[in-house]
TORNU-776184 format. One line per 8 residues: number of its first residue (from 1); their letters; for each residue y, x, z of C-alpha. Coordinates in nm, 3 decimals. Last residue first. Layout:
BEGIN
NUM = A = Y,X,Z  ...
This chain:
BEGIN
86 = GETKERFE = 3.356,-5.558,-1.189  3.142,-5.816,-1.028  2.851,-5.599,-0.911  3.070,-5.327,-0.762  3.296,-5.572,-0.577  2.996,-5.761,-0.443  2.849,-5.438,-0.305  3.180,-5.338,-0.147
78 = ANQRVGRY = 3.211,-5.681,0.018  2.853,-5.658,0.149  2.921,-5.311,0.288  3.227,-5.444,0.472  3.039,-5.743,0.609  2.757,-5.518,0.729  2.999,-5.272,0.891  3.178,-5.549,1.074
70 = IAFGVIGL = 2.849,-5.703,1.190  2.725,-5.365,1.316  3.057,-5.303,1.491  3.039,-5.641,1.663  2.681,-5.577,1.775  2.775,-5.237,1.918  3.085,-5.375,2.089  2.894,-5.667,2.234
62 = SLYPVGIM = 2.636,-5.429,2.380  2.904,-5.201,2.524  3.085,-5.497,2.677  2.759,-5.628,2.825  2.671,-5.282,2.966  3.008,-5.210,3.124  3.029,-5.490,3.377  2.684,-5.439,3.531
54 = LYISSNYA = 2.729,-5.061,3.529  3.074,-5.075,3.685  2.940,-5.311,3.952  2.646,-5.085,4.026  2.869,-4.780,4.055  3.103,-4.959,4.294  2.813,-5.087,4.503  2.678,-4.731,4.529
46 = RPLNNVED = 3.019,-4.595,4.627  3.052,-4.860,4.897  2.702,-4.780,5.034  2.733,-4.401,5.044  2.809,-4.388,5.417  2.864,-4.029,5.522  2.701,-3.942,5.853  2.494,-3.652,5.724
38 = EASPISIA = 2.430,-3.411,6.014  2.214,-3.652,6.213  2.027,-3.786,5.910  2.114,-4.110,5.738  1.823,-4.332,5.634  1.884,-4.410,5.272  2.086,-4.694,5.130  2.248,-4.504,4.845
30 = DKCLPCAP = 1.927,-4.464,4.647  1.846,-4.835,4.666  2.199,-4.931,4.566  2.192,-4.720,4.250  1.837,-4.820,4.164  1.905,-5.194,4.185  1.715,-5.356,4.466  1.355,-5.456,4.406
22 = ASAPFTFL = 1.263,-5.793,4.255  1.012,-6.015,4.429  0.717,-6.198,4.278  0.656,-5.930,4.015  0.656,-6.028,3.648  0.318,-6.038,3.469  0.215,-6.392,3.561  0.548,-6.548,3.470
14 = AGIVLLRA = 0.555,-6.355,3.143  0.220,-6.499,3.041  0.343,-6.853,3.111  0.657,-6.790,2.906  0.459,-6.635,2.619  0.210,-6.923,2.621  0.492,-7.176,2.607  0.657,-6.997,2.316
6 = LLHLHM = 0.326,-6.982,2.126  0.267,-7.352,2.178  0.619,-7.433,2.060  0.575,-7.215,1.750  0.240,-7.373,1.669  0.397,-7.718,1.659
């Protein structure tokens, strides 16, 4: 009962602390600048590419770190059991 109440309060608190609108991703926001007369290079495709690589790479990196931690924990557990049994 108390856990559900605490979860609800956390969600309501988070709703009030988050901004109403989200800004653009930093890579896209930096690329979409007002071009000057001498700089006519459009950085928008490069910024989208960087953002896509970042959004694809972070989940794989996170899963890899978690997977490695699980692998290492299982291996250490097997070594510990082997030492205690024999």
